MDTraj code that builds the backbone (N, CA, C; nanometers):
import mdtraj as md
import numpy as np

residues = "UNK UNK UNK UNK UNK UNK UNK UNK UNK UNK UNK UNK UNK UNK UNK UNK UNK UNK UNK UNK UNK UNK UNK UNK UNK UNK UNK UNK UNK UNK UNK UNK UNK UNK UNK UNK UNK UNK UNK UNK UNK UNK UNK UNK UNK UNK UNK UNK UNK UNK UNK UNK UNK UNK UNK UNK UNK UNK UNK UNK UNK UNK UNK UNK UNK UNK UNK UNK UNK UNK UNK UNK UNK UNK UNK UNK UNK UNK UNK UNK UNK UNK UNK UNK UNK UNK UNK UNK UNK UNK UNK UNK UNK UNK UNK UNK UNK UNK UNK UNK UNK UNK UNK UNK UNK UNK UNK UNK UNK UNK UNK UNK UNK UNK UNK UNK UNK UNK UNK UNK UNK UNK UNK UNK UNK UNK UNK UNK UNK UNK UNK UNK UNK UNK UNK UNK UNK UNK UNK UNK UNK UNK UNK UNK UNK UNK UNK UNK UNK UNK UNK UNK UNK UNK UNK UNK UNK UNK UNK UNK UNK UNK UNK UNK UNK UNK UNK UNK UNK UNK UNK UNK UNK UNK UNK UNK UNK UNK UNK UNK UNK UNK UNK UNK UNK UNK UNK UNK UNK UNK UNK UNK UNK UNK UNK UNK UNK UNK UNK UNK UNK UNK UNK UNK UNK UNK UNK UNK UNK UNK UNK".split()
xyz = np.array([
    [4.4491, -2.2644, 2.4389],
    [4.3449, -2.1655, 2.5160],
    [4.4148, -2.1293, 2.6461],
    [4.4633, -2.2308, 2.7129],
    [4.5570, -2.2094, 2.8463],
    [4.6628, -2.1351, 2.8137],
    [4.7338, -2.1642, 2.7145],
    [4.8712, -2.0740, 2.6862],
    [4.8235, -1.9472, 2.6693],
    [4.7369, -1.9155, 2.5866],
    [4.7011, -1.7713, 2.5438],
    [4.6557, -1.7033, 2.6696],
    [4.5779, -1.7758, 2.7675],
    [4.5472, -1.7033, 2.9068],
    [4.6825, -1.6744, 2.9817],
    [4.7589, -1.7575, 2.9683],
    [4.9026, -1.7441, 3.0702],
    [4.9781, -1.6186, 3.0022],
    [4.9753, -1.6061, 2.8610],
    [5.0567, -1.4913, 2.8103],
    [4.9689, -1.3666, 2.8056],
    [4.8510, -1.3705, 2.8136],
    [4.7671, -1.2519, 2.8008],
    [4.6642, -1.2327, 2.9147],
    [4.6795, -1.2923, 3.0202],
    [4.5822, -1.2820, 3.1299],
    [4.5355, -1.1422, 3.1860],
    [4.6455, -1.0845, 3.2124],
    [4.6030, -0.9300, 3.2682],
    [4.5305, -0.8654, 3.1630],
    [4.5650, -0.8814, 3.0236],
    [4.4849, -0.8005, 2.9353],
    [4.3517, -0.8387, 2.9258],
    [4.3099, -0.9672, 2.9378],
    [4.1910, -1.0354, 2.9273],
    [4.0954, -0.9739, 3.0363],
    [4.1618, -0.9656, 3.1728],
    [4.0920, -0.9444, 3.2810],
    [4.0766, -0.7640, 3.2560],
    [4.1608, -0.7039, 3.2061],
    [4.1292, -0.5660, 3.1951],
    [4.0230, -0.5315, 3.0932],
    [4.0143, -0.6044, 2.9810],
    [3.9156, -0.5978, 2.8809],
    [3.7780, -0.6309, 2.9358],
    [3.7800, -0.7509, 3.0133],
    [3.6577, -0.7840, 3.0776],
    [3.5993, -0.6752, 3.1637],
    [3.6867, -0.6076, 3.2383],
    [3.6432, -0.5005, 3.3184],
    [3.5859, -0.3726, 3.2494],
    [3.6587, -0.3461, 3.1395],
    [3.6116, -0.2426, 3.0498],
    [3.4708, -0.2776, 2.9876],
    [3.4586, -0.3859, 2.9500],
    [3.3306, -0.4324, 2.8915],
    [3.2170, -0.4165, 2.9987],
    [3.2303, -0.4542, 3.1224],
    [3.1502, -0.4521, 3.2256],
    [3.1189, -0.2980, 3.2633],
    [3.2172, -0.2163, 3.2824],
    [3.1766, -0.0767, 3.3029],
    [3.1025, -0.0168, 3.1943],
    [3.1338, -0.0362, 3.0586],
    [3.0709, 0.0045, 2.9478],
    [2.9119, -0.0200, 2.9613],
    [2.8891, -0.1621, 2.9736],
    [2.7548, -0.2159, 2.9741],
    [2.6778, -0.1615, 3.0909],
    [2.7236, -0.1867, 3.2193],
    [2.6595, -0.1382, 3.3348],
    [2.6262, 0.0084, 3.3514],
    [2.7048, 0.0913, 3.2921],
    [2.6898, 0.2275, 3.2903],
    [2.5809, 0.2651, 3.1983],
    [2.5864, 0.2010, 3.0865],
    [2.4668, 0.2155, 2.9859],
    [2.3284, 0.1784, 3.0317],
    [2.3320, 0.0672, 3.1175],
    [2.2076, 0.0115, 3.1538],
    [2.1652, 0.1085, 3.2640],
    [2.2527, 0.1557, 3.3560],
    [2.2098, 0.2392, 3.4785],
    [2.1494, 0.3740, 3.4187],
    [2.2317, 0.4220, 3.3105],
    [2.1618, 0.5576, 3.2606],
    [2.0300, 0.5301, 3.1993],
    [2.0192, 0.4165, 3.1197],
    [1.8876, 0.3835, 3.0527],
    [1.7868, 0.3611, 3.1564],
    [1.8192, 0.3011, 3.2577],
    [1.7184, 0.2585, 3.3674],
    [1.6587, 0.4029, 3.4165],
    [1.7562, 0.4827, 3.4501],
    [1.7176, 0.6206, 3.5257],
    [1.6271, 0.7020, 3.4350],
    [1.6672, 0.7082, 3.2933],
    [1.6080, 0.7798, 3.2019],
    [1.4571, 0.7311, 3.1905],
    [1.4487, 0.5842, 3.1945],
    [1.3202, 0.5203, 3.1800],
    [1.2273, 0.5651, 3.2973],
    [1.2897, 0.5505, 3.4144],
    [1.2059, 0.5896, 3.5358],
    [1.1424, 0.7274, 3.5236],
    [1.2322, 0.8201, 3.4867],
    [1.1986, 0.9620, 3.4820],
    [1.0784, 0.9836, 3.3671],
    [1.1020, 0.9145, 3.2490],
    [1.0066, 0.9332, 3.1477],
    [0.8688, 0.8932, 3.1903],
    [0.8590, 0.7696, 3.2482],
    [0.7438, 0.7109, 3.2859],
    [0.6755, 0.8006, 3.3989],
    [0.7503, 0.8456, 3.5034],
    [0.7029, 0.9091, 3.6020],
    [0.6343, 1.0559, 3.5549],
    [0.7258, 1.1194, 3.4590],
    [0.6684, 1.2452, 3.4069],
    [0.5606, 1.2376, 3.3087],
    [0.5488, 1.1269, 3.2251],
    [0.4628, 1.1142, 3.1033],
    [0.3501, 1.0042, 3.1437],
    [0.3460, 0.9791, 3.2609],
    [0.2550, 0.8513, 3.2906],
    [0.1150, 0.8838, 3.2476],
    [0.0677, 1.0146, 3.2934],
    [-0.0753, 1.0465, 3.2652],
    [-0.0858, 1.1036, 3.1215],
    [0.0143, 1.1202, 3.0430],
    [0.0160, 1.1761, 2.9000],
    [0.0588, 1.0538, 2.8215],
    [-0.0621, 0.9656, 2.7784],
    [-0.0478, 0.8502, 2.7102],
    [0.0144, 0.8637, 2.5521],
    [-0.0376, 0.9601, 2.4936],
    [0.0124, 0.9898, 2.3723],
    [0.1439, 1.0289, 2.3686],
    [0.1942, 1.1217, 2.4515],
    [0.3410, 1.1331, 2.4738],
    [0.4256, 1.0281, 2.4963],
    [0.3732, 0.9392, 2.6016],
    [0.4445, 0.8206, 2.6206],
    [0.4659, 0.7083, 2.4967],
    [0.3511, 0.6890, 2.4405],
    [0.3628, 0.6129, 2.3272],
    [0.4258, 0.6669, 2.2078],
    [0.4337, 0.8013, 2.2017],
    [0.5463, 0.8803, 2.1055],
    [0.6709, 0.8520, 2.1318],
    [0.7155, 0.8579, 2.2693],
    [0.8518, 0.8241, 2.3114],
    [0.9012, 0.6702, 2.2824],
    [0.7924, 0.5811, 2.2930],
    [0.8123, 0.4453, 2.2731],
    [0.8491, 0.4291, 2.1260],
    [0.7694, 0.5019, 2.0472],
    [0.7794, 0.4942, 1.8961],
    [0.9032, 0.5537, 1.8554],
    [0.9522, 0.6548, 1.9216],
    [1.0775, 0.7354, 1.8917],
    [1.2029, 0.6268, 1.9186],
    [1.2112, 0.5880, 2.0215],
    [1.3085, 0.5084, 2.0623],
    [1.3044, 0.3735, 1.9837],
    [1.2035, 0.3183, 1.9451],
    [1.1706, 0.2006, 1.8652],
    [1.2560, 0.2329, 1.7262],
    [1.2335, 0.3416, 1.6711],
    [1.2996, 0.3837, 1.5550],
    [1.4360, 0.3911, 1.5603],
    [1.4967, 0.4430, 1.6854],
    [1.6274, 0.4673, 1.7162],
    [1.6968, 0.3066, 1.7255],
    [1.6207, 0.2339, 1.7847],
    [1.6556, 0.0822, 1.7970],
    [1.6763, 0.0178, 1.6624],
    [1.6002, 0.0583, 1.5638],
    [1.6062, -0.0031, 1.4380],
    [1.7379, 0.0305, 1.3612],
    [1.7906, 0.1582, 1.4047],
    [1.9264, 0.1937, 1.3278],
    [2.0437, 0.0997, 1.3495],
    [2.1085, 0.0459, 1.2538],
    [2.2231, -0.0493, 1.2642],
    [2.3145, 0.0374, 1.3593],
    [2.3736, -0.0475, 1.4484],
    [2.4843, 0.0007, 1.5360],
    [2.6039, 0.0800, 1.4788],
    [2.6486, 0.0152, 1.3524],
    [2.7638, 0.0643, 1.2835],
    [2.7355, 0.2287, 1.2486],
    [2.6042, 0.2313, 1.1945],
    [2.5659, 0.3459, 1.1521],
    [2.5429, 0.4583, 1.2634],
    [2.4944, 0.4012, 1.3726],
    [2.4703, 0.5073, 1.4930],
    [2.6138, 0.5409, 1.5496],
    [2.6939, 0.4592, 1.5410],
    [2.8240, 0.4858, 1.6024],
    [2.8930, 0.5879, 1.5072],
    [2.8917, 0.5684, 1.3785],
    [2.9407, 0.6700, 1.2766],
    [2.8782, 0.8052, 1.2850],
    [2.7411, 0.8148, 1.3223],
    [2.6802, 0.9385, 1.3292],
    [2.7101, 1.0278, 1.4461],
    [2.7524, 0.9486, 1.5398],
    [2.7995, 1.0154, 1.6696],
    [2.9518, 1.0592, 1.6803],
    [3.0182, 1.0042, 1.5786],
    [3.1678, 1.0135, 1.6088],
    [3.1974, 1.1722, 1.5918],
    [3.1476, 1.2372, 1.5112],
    [3.1770, 1.3915, 1.4871],
    [3.1312, 1.4732, 1.6220],
    [3.0504, 1.4126, 1.6867],
    [2.9906, 1.4747, 1.7998],
    [3.0807, 1.4494, 1.9233],
    [3.0809, 1.3231, 1.9585],
    [3.1368, 1.2605, 2.0910],
    [3.2733, 1.1860, 2.0626],
    [3.3090, 1.1734, 1.9421],
    [3.4650, 1.1193, 1.9259],
    [3.4571, 0.9667, 1.9315],
    [3.5871, 0.9221, 1.9102],
    [3.6125, 0.7872, 1.9459],
    [3.6108, 0.7629, 2.0907],
    [3.5926, 0.6349, 2.1315],
    [3.5958, 0.5874, 2.2644],
    [3.4819, 0.5469, 2.3391],
    [3.4863, 0.5270, 2.4704],
    [3.3696, 0.4693, 2.5380],
    [3.2536, 0.5641, 2.5457],
    [3.2767, 0.7026, 2.5456],
    [3.1757, 0.7826, 2.5587],
    [3.0617, 0.7603, 2.4515],
    [3.1014, 0.7509, 2.3341],
    [3.0114, 0.7238, 2.2124],
    [2.9415, 0.6026, 2.2386],
    [3.0294, 0.4829, 2.2719],
    [2.9734, 0.3509, 2.2935],
    [2.8620, 0.3632, 2.4018],
    [2.8679, 0.4337, 2.5074],
    [2.7887, 0.4297, 2.6246],
    [2.6469, 0.4974, 2.5786],
    [2.6675, 0.6076, 2.4860],
    [2.5510, 0.6863, 2.4476],
    [2.4632, 0.5895, 2.3614],
    [2.5359, 0.5284, 2.2623],
    [2.4529, 0.4333, 2.1792],
    [2.3911, 0.3183, 2.2394],
    [2.4567, 0.2506, 2.3279],
    [2.4234, 0.1421, 2.4147],
    [2.3083, 0.1891, 2.5015],
    [2.3224, 0.3094, 2.5492],
    [2.1978, 0.3699, 2.6471],
    [2.0734, 0.3667, 2.5649],
    [2.0844, 0.4144, 2.4452],
    [1.9758, 0.4394, 2.3476],
    [1.9085, 0.2896, 2.3182],
    [1.9939, 0.2084, 2.2926],
    [1.9358, 0.0763, 2.2445],
    [1.8689, 0.0119, 2.3766],
    [1.9356, 0.0300, 2.4736],
    [1.8556, -0.0331, 2.6045],
    [1.7464, 0.0397, 2.6473],
    [1.7271, 0.1746, 2.6139],
    [1.6170, 0.2482, 2.6493],
    [1.4858, 0.1988, 2.6034],
    [1.4945, 0.1662, 2.4918],
    [1.3586, 0.1123, 2.4179],
    [1.3179, -0.0223, 2.4865],
    [1.3957, -0.1257, 2.5244],
    [1.3690, -0.2243, 2.5975],
    [1.3065, -0.1999, 2.7361],
    [1.3786, -0.1187, 2.8015],
    [1.3375, -0.0688, 2.9543],
    [1.2180, -0.0067, 2.9518],
    [1.1943, 0.0956, 2.8437],
    [1.0858, 0.1772, 2.8602],
    [0.9681, 0.0909, 2.8328],
    [0.9756, -0.0051, 2.7392],
    [0.8663, -0.0974, 2.7128],
    [0.8204, -0.1765, 2.8390],
    [0.9194, -0.2331, 2.9008],
    [0.8946, -0.3050, 3.0196],
    [0.8371, -0.2325, 3.1176],
    [0.8823, -0.1119, 3.1583],
    [0.8218, -0.0262, 3.2609],
    [0.6864, 0.0035, 3.2204],
    [0.6392, 0.0392, 3.0956],
    [0.5119, 0.0779, 3.0539],
    [0.4140, -0.0464, 3.0735],
    [0.4642, -0.1699, 3.0297],
    [0.3825, -0.2802, 3.0390],
    [0.3516, -0.3044, 3.1790],
    [0.4529, -0.3081, 3.2692],
    [0.4426, -0.3472, 3.4063],
    [0.3403, -0.2538, 3.4810],
    [0.3588, -0.1183, 3.4463],
    [0.2716, -0.0237, 3.5012],
    [0.1148, -0.0375, 3.4681],
    [0.1045, -0.0671, 3.3410],
    [-0.0318, -0.0726, 3.2800],
    [-0.0972, -0.2090, 3.3297],
    [-0.0197, -0.3027, 3.3869],
    [-0.0823, -0.4271, 3.4268],
    [-0.1116, -0.4193, 3.5622],
    [-0.0786, -0.3234, 3.6468],
    [-0.1173, -0.2900, 3.7764],
    [-0.2697, -0.2828, 3.7848],
    [-0.3530, -0.3405, 3.8844],
    [-0.4759, -0.3298, 3.9046],
    [-0.5380, -0.1857, 3.9240],
    [-0.6005, -0.1162, 3.8358],
    [-0.6446, 0.0233, 3.8508],
    [-0.7135, 0.0406, 3.9798],
    [-0.7701, -0.0712, 4.0313],
    [-0.8630, -0.0551, 4.1621],
    [-0.7627, -0.0292, 4.2905],
    [-0.6394, -0.0815, 4.2641],
    [-0.5266, -0.0531, 4.3742],
    [-0.4962, 0.0948, 4.3653],
    [-0.4768, 0.1446, 4.2448],
    [-0.4273, 0.2800, 4.2311],
    [-0.5380, 0.3778, 4.2783],
    [-0.6606, 0.3360, 4.2479],
    [-0.7795, 0.4231, 4.3047],
    [-0.7776, 0.4198, 4.4687],
    [-0.7626, 0.3214, 4.5253],
    [-0.7658, 0.3010, 4.6708],
    [-0.6416, 0.3837, 4.7312],
    [-0.5362, 0.3736, 4.6599],
    [-0.4232, 0.4642, 4.6978],
    [-0.4459, 0.6044, 4.6948],
    [-0.5162, 0.6497, 4.5819],
    [-0.5452, 0.7876, 4.5747],
    [-0.6409, 0.8320, 4.6811],
    [-0.7539, 0.7349, 4.6980],
    [-0.8438, 0.7541, 4.8009],
    [-0.7776, 0.7767, 4.9338],
    [-0.6564, 0.7112, 4.9759],
    [-0.6017, 0.7359, 5.0976],
    [-0.5414, 0.8775, 5.1054],
    [-0.5486, 0.9439, 4.9987],
    [-0.4605, 1.0687, 5.0028],
    [-0.3204, 1.0797, 4.9479],
    [-0.2861, 0.9647, 4.8820],
    [-0.1459, 0.9561, 4.8225],
    [-0.1353, 1.0511, 4.6994],
    [-0.0098, 1.1203, 4.6769],
    [-0.0005, 1.2069, 4.5620],
    [0.0320, 1.1205, 4.4413],
    [0.0448, 1.1738, 4.3167],
    [0.0815, 1.1071, 4.2116],
    [0.2109, 1.0251, 4.2057],
    [0.2992, 1.1007, 4.2743],
    [0.4346, 1.0462, 4.2946],
    [0.4319, 0.9330, 4.3998],
    [0.3766, 0.9547, 4.5075],
    [0.3610, 0.8563, 4.6071],
    [0.2841, 0.7129, 4.5581],
    [0.1787, 0.7227, 4.4604],
    [0.1232, 0.6251, 4.4067],
    [0.2269, 0.5425, 4.3330],
    [0.3145, 0.6128, 4.2398],
    [0.3970, 0.5504, 4.1512],
    [0.4919, 0.4789, 4.2198],
    [0.5712, 0.5312, 4.3460],
    [0.6719, 0.4820, 4.4082],
    [0.6311, 0.3717, 4.5038],
    [0.5068, 0.3865, 4.5643],
    [0.4441, 0.2934, 4.6809],
    [0.3708, 0.1767, 4.6154],
    [0.3036, 0.2011, 4.5028],
    [0.2203, 0.1058, 4.4694],
    [0.2377, 0.0594, 4.3330],
    [0.2530, 0.1334, 4.2296],
    [0.2791, 0.0987, 4.0856],
    [0.4096, 0.0319, 4.0473],
    [0.5111, 0.1018, 4.1032],
    [0.6456, 0.0441, 4.0826],
    [0.6661, -0.0812, 4.1511],
    [0.6403, -0.0999, 4.2700],
    [0.6581, -0.2306, 4.3339],
    [0.5937, -0.3522, 4.2760],
    [0.4519, -0.3040, 4.2288],
    [0.3879, -0.4242, 4.1569],
    [0.4394, -0.4444, 4.0197],
    [0.5073, -0.3540, 3.9683],
    [0.5695, -0.3680, 3.8278],
    [0.7004, -0.4206, 3.8075],
    [0.7503, -0.4640, 3.9413],
    [0.9015, -0.4893, 3.9519],
    [0.9199, -0.6293, 3.8660],
    [0.8351, -0.7242, 3.8658],
    [0.8645, -0.8476, 3.7766],
    [0.8916, -0.7999, 3.6390],
    [0.7916, -0.7378, 3.5853],
    [0.8130, -0.6906, 3.4376],
    [0.9407, -0.5992, 3.4015],
    [0.9674, -0.5143, 3.5069],
    [1.0782, -0.4306, 3.5013],
    [1.2086, -0.5111, 3.5015],
    [1.2147, -0.5876, 3.5898],
    [1.3597, -0.6779, 3.5955],
    [1.3528, -0.7747, 3.4877],
    [1.2459, -0.8305, 3.4248],
    [1.2497, -0.9021, 3.3102],
    [1.2898, -0.8334, 3.1944],
    [1.2478, -0.6922, 3.1785],
    [1.3167, -0.6080, 3.0866],
    [1.4693, -0.5782, 3.0946],
    [1.5076, -0.5716, 3.2291],
    [1.6601, -0.5438, 3.2633],
    [1.7292, -0.6668, 3.2162],
    [1.6765, -0.7875, 3.2271],
    [1.7546, -0.9119, 3.1905],
    [1.7736, -0.9035, 3.0348],
    [1.6595, -0.8683, 2.9573],
    [1.6686, -0.8707, 2.8118],
    [1.7699, -0.7480, 2.7778],
    [1.7611, -0.6384, 2.8311],
    [1.8545, -0.5352, 2.7882],
    [1.9875, -0.5644, 2.8192],
    [2.0041, -0.6402, 2.9267],
    [2.1486, -0.6772, 2.9901],
    [2.1980, -0.7679, 2.8695],
    [2.1432, -0.8602, 2.8384],
    [2.1860, -0.9574, 2.7441],
    [2.2251, -0.8909, 2.6163],
    [2.1298, -0.8285, 2.5520],
    [2.1410, -0.7622, 2.4236],
    [2.2516, -0.6460, 2.4180],
    [2.2629, -0.5795, 2.5397],
    [2.3701, -0.4767, 2.5540],
    [2.5063, -0.5338, 2.5519],
    [2.5082, -0.6551, 2.6293],
    [2.6406, -0.7005, 2.6480],
    [2.6851, -0.7572, 2.5139],
    [2.6073, -0.8163, 2.4373],
    [2.6427, -0.8572, 2.3094],
    [2.6903, -0.7482, 2.2106],
    [2.6044, -0.6502, 2.1973],
    [2.6133, -0.5361, 2.1233],
    [2.7365, -0.4414, 2.1740],
    [2.7807, -0.4558, 2.3008],
    [2.8973, -0.3815, 2.3324],
    [3.0320, -0.4182, 2.2630],
    [3.0285, -0.5517, 2.2091],
    [3.1496, -0.6023, 2.1525],
    [3.1817, -0.5241, 2.0211],
    [3.0661, -0.4628, 1.9540],
    [3.0981, -0.3877, 1.8229],
    [3.1708, -0.2569, 1.8703],
    [3.1448, -0.2135, 1.9773],
    [3.2191, -0.0738, 2.0224],
    [3.3582, -0.0937, 2.0070],
    [3.4227, -0.1978, 1.9809],
    [3.5693, -0.2089, 1.9690],
    [3.6179, -0.1232, 1.8249],
    [3.5138, -0.1283, 1.7587],
    [3.5495, -0.0526, 1.6112],
    [3.5653, 0.0965, 1.6231],
    [3.5261, 0.1518, 1.7326],
    [3.5497, 0.2956, 1.7700],
    [3.6430, 0.3089, 1.8782],
    [3.7228, 0.2161, 1.9115],
    [3.8182, 0.2171, 2.0215],
    [3.7516, 0.2365, 2.1591],
    [3.6614, 0.1828, 2.1724],
    [3.5958, 0.1836, 2.3109],
    [3.6337, 0.0904, 2.3914],
    [3.7276, -0.0116, 2.3484],
    [3.7794, -0.1241, 2.4427],
    [3.6732, -0.2255, 2.4590],
    [3.6954, -0.3068, 2.5633],
    [3.6153, -0.4225, 2.5903],
    [3.6540, -0.5457, 2.5297],
    [3.5751, -0.6567, 2.5349],
    [3.5949, -0.7677, 2.4920],
    [3.5812, -0.8023, 2.3386],
    [3.5313, -0.6837, 2.2795],
    [3.5296, -0.6807, 2.1330],
    [3.6552, -0.6666, 2.0730],
    [3.7543, -0.6239, 2.1537],
    [3.9056, -0.6116, 2.0955],
    [3.9549, -0.7630, 2.0732],
    [3.9070, -0.8477, 2.1617],
    [3.9497, -0.9920, 2.1453],
    [3.8861, -1.0563, 2.0165],
    [3.7633, -1.0259, 1.9748],
    [3.6963, -1.0818, 1.8585],
    [3.7540, -1.0172, 1.7290],
    [3.7865, -0.8826, 1.7299],
    [3.8468, -0.8222, 1.6124],
    [3.9999, -0.8669, 1.6096],
    [4.0623, -0.8853, 1.7134],
    [4.1881, -0.9398, 1.6986],
    [4.2052, -1.0749, 1.6263],
    [4.1032, -1.1556, 1.6820],
    [4.1032, -1.2978, 1.6106],
    [4.0676, -1.2895, 1.4685],
    [3.9835, -1.1967, 1.4157],
    [3.9426, -1.1939, 1.2962],
    [4.0574, -1.1375, 1.2159],
    [4.1120, -1.0243, 1.2581],
    [4.2352, -0.9757, 1.1897],
    [4.3450, -1.0679, 1.1697],
    [4.3839, -1.1522, 1.2809],
    [4.4930, -1.2315, 1.2627],
    [4.4627, -1.3783, 1.2239],
    [4.3211, -1.3920, 1.2113],
    [4.2890, -1.5217, 1.1498],
    [4.3249, -1.6265, 1.2676],
    [4.2841, -1.6052, 1.3844],
    [4.3177, -1.7011, 1.5012],
    [4.1926, -1.7178, 1.5619],
    [4.1707, -1.8521, 1.6001],
    [4.0459, -1.8771, 1.6713],
    [4.0472, -1.8582, 1.8159],
    [4.1709, -1.8684, 1.8787],
    [4.1717, -1.8715, 2.0249],
    [4.1171, -1.7260, 2.0845],
    [4.1733, -1.6158, 2.0314],
    [4.1172, -1.4882, 2.0740],
    [3.9674, -1.4769, 2.0656],
    [3.9026, -1.5293, 1.9640],
    [3.7571, -1.5194, 1.9402],
    [3.6991, -1.6007, 2.0411],
    [3.7455, -1.7361, 2.0837],
    [3.6808, -1.8120, 2.1631],
    [3.6933, -1.7475, 2.3168],
    [3.8016, -1.6857, 2.3444],
    [3.8039, -1.6268, 2.4802],
    [3.7276, -1.4886, 2.4771],
    [3.7091, -1.4201, 2.3801],
    [3.6112, -1.3112, 2.3827],
    [3.4909, -1.3668, 2.3951],
    [3.4358, -1.4714, 2.3165],
    [3.2980, -1.5263, 2.3374],
    [3.2795, -1.5851, 2.4703],
    [3.3749, -1.6507, 2.5207],
    [3.3506, -1.7278, 2.6511],
    [3.3382, -1.6106, 2.7665],
    [3.4308, -1.5182, 2.7650],
    [3.4139, -1.3985, 2.8871],
    [3.3084, -1.3248, 2.8498],
    [3.2530, -1.2964, 2.7388],
    [3.1265, -1.2147, 2.7185],
    [3.0202, -1.2886, 2.7859],
    [3.0110, -1.4271, 2.7398],
    [2.9069, -1.5125, 2.8062],
    [2.8998, -1.5152, 2.9546],
    [3.0332, -1.5465, 2.9862],
    [3.0542, -1.5546, 3.1456],
    [3.0014, -1.4280, 3.2119],
    [3.0684, -1.3081, 3.1739],
    [3.0208, -1.1837, 3.2136],
    [2.8741, -1.1534, 3.2188],
    [2.8057, -1.2016, 3.1216],
    [2.6653, -1.1933, 3.1010],
    [2.5890, -1.2785, 3.2201],
    [2.6277, -1.4102, 3.2206],
    [2.5581, -1.4863, 3.3253],
    [2.5863, -1.4287, 3.4647],
    [2.7099, -1.3925, 3.5008],
    [2.7290, -1.3290, 3.6375],
    [2.6462, -1.2110, 3.6600],
    [2.6382, -1.1164, 3.5734],
    [2.5436, -0.9974, 3.5692],
    [2.4141, -1.0363, 3.5786],
    [2.3634, -1.1292, 3.5200],
    [2.2226, -1.1604, 3.5114],
    [2.1829, -1.2310, 3.6526],
    [2.2749, -1.3097, 3.7013],
    [2.2711, -1.3696, 3.8285],
    [2.2485, -1.2706, 3.9512],
    [2.3294, -1.1501, 3.9465],
    [2.3325, -1.0519, 4.0287],
    [2.1879, -0.9761, 4.0107],
    [2.1516, -0.9358, 3.8829],
    [2.0141, -0.8890, 3.8749],
    [1.9163, -0.9697, 3.9175],
    [1.9072, -1.1058, 3.9110],
    [1.8133, -1.1799, 3.9535],
    [1.8128, -1.1805, 4.1137],
    [1.9175, -1.1853, 4.1845],
    [1.9271, -1.1736, 4.3193],
    [1.8580, -1.0606, 4.3808],
    [1.8960, -0.9315, 4.2981],
    [1.8430, -0.7950, 4.3424],
    [1.6886, -0.7831, 4.3261],
    [1.6411, -0.8624, 4.2103],
    [1.5002, -0.8733, 4.1809],
    [1.4384, -0.9531, 4.2952],
    [1.4870, -1.0469, 4.3333],
    [1.4254, -1.1368, 4.4323],
    [1.4097, -1.0607, 4.5790],
    [1.5373, -0.9946, 4.5988],
    [1.5371, -0.9137, 4.7341],
    [1.4355, -0.8107, 4.7249],
    [1.4281, -0.7164, 4.6197],
    [1.3427, -0.6192, 4.6238],
    [1.1991, -0.6555, 4.6044],
    [1.1589, -0.7457, 4.5239],
    [1.0321, -0.7874, 4.5222],
    [0.9760, -0.8278, 4.6546],
    [1.0490, -0.9127, 4.7198],
    [0.9995, -0.9590, 4.8503],
    [1.0005, -0.8609, 4.9463],
    [1.0835, -0.7594, 4.9611],
    [1.0941, -0.6537, 5.0477],
    [0.9750, -0.5638, 5.0439],
    [0.9314, -0.5287, 4.8904],
    [0.8351, -0.4342, 4.8663],
    [0.7043, -0.4906, 4.8881],
    [0.7069, -0.6247, 4.8564],
    [0.5731, -0.7091, 4.8730],
    [0.5476, -0.7008, 5.0392],
    [0.6536, -0.7120, 5.1205],
    [0.6202, -0.6978, 5.2792],
    [0.5657, -0.5626, 5.3033],
    [0.6103, -0.4629, 5.2404],
    [0.5803, -0.3198, 5.2665],
    [0.4351, -0.3127, 5.2260],
    [0.3850, -0.3886, 5.1165],
    [0.2458, -0.3649, 5.0706],
    [0.1693, -0.4353, 5.1360],
    [0.2080, -0.5367, 5.2058],
    [0.1140, -0.6354, 5.2599],
    [0.0605, -0.5702, 5.4104],
])
top = md.Topology()
chain = top.add_chain()
for i, resn in enumerate(residues, 1):
    res = top.add_residue(resn, chain, resSeq=i)
    for name in ("N", "CA", "C"):
        top.add_atom(name, md.element.get_by_symbol(name[0]), res)
traj = md.Trajectory(xyz[None], top)
């Protein structure tokens, strides 16, 4: 294990960085899209449920098949991987957003509207802050699943830690597989810890504004 790191340390670090960029880019795009969808369709429940159903269908598509379908359009590489990972993360994030928003006390929303707040102001100042625990719970789940799924992106030359896993499988060596697994788990824990810190900071800050 140590010898492999000494020989391939820079490559391992580079592949870890690639993996982090691929996952965090996908999560960022999925989070932005989820916020836009909820804000636009929040009053149109049938549309919102329809979109959740649509993304649930996409979520059920095997990742290999999804990659293959997009190859003629976006080609090999990280672009295709980011598109697929964004779609998979979108289903988890969208459901967590909707659940969090629906759990907000309707009386608080009515009070905010009675104070003259617009639809968007109610969303940003009341509903979203109160939905943060559910939202960040969804982010944690999406992070873990996307981090693992990103390893499969190595099959379309997207890079990342999946290269180590497939290298080990092709050469029938355990050490690259172990390093790929350890680094994926370590990267997941680090990112999850950062998300937890951000969650704690934002939740306490927004609770202070609502108080």
